[in-house]
N, C-alpha and C positions, 0 to 999 in steps of 0.2 A: 675072512668078513673083506678083505682087500680084493679078490677077485669078485667080492659081490659089489662091491663098490664099482669098481671096473665094469661090469655088467651092466650096472643100474646108467654110468653113464654114458654107456657105449648107447645103450636103449634110448636114454632122452636125446643125444646127438643125433639119433637116427629119427626119431618122432619131430625134433626139431626142423633137420632136411625136409623131410615129407609136410611137415606144417610150411615150410619156407616156398616148397614147390606148389604147395595149393595155393597160397596166396597171390602166386607169381600167377599162375592159371586163372586164375581168378581176376587179375587185374587185365589181363591178355583178351579175357573174354569180354570185360567192361571195353575195353581200348574198341575191341571190334564191334560193340554194339553203338560205340559213339559215331564210327567211321561209319557205319550203314545208317544211322539215323542223319547223318550229314546226306548220303546219297540219297536217300526217301526225301528229305527236305528241300534238296535240288531240283528232283519231280516233279514234286510238288509245286515249286514256283514256276515251272518249265512250262510246267500243263495248265497252270494258270495265267500265263504270258498267253498262252496260242491260242486260250477261250475270246 
């Protein structure tokens, strides 16, 4: 029974680590989108001022 609990704990820990890495990757993607959006906005402002 103890071995079963140990395996379950390790599996749970591995799942938690994988979930945390997934969240970190998603946050990084959102940060990249925010940066890209700022570049687009600046480009749009520059194009408007050129007109």
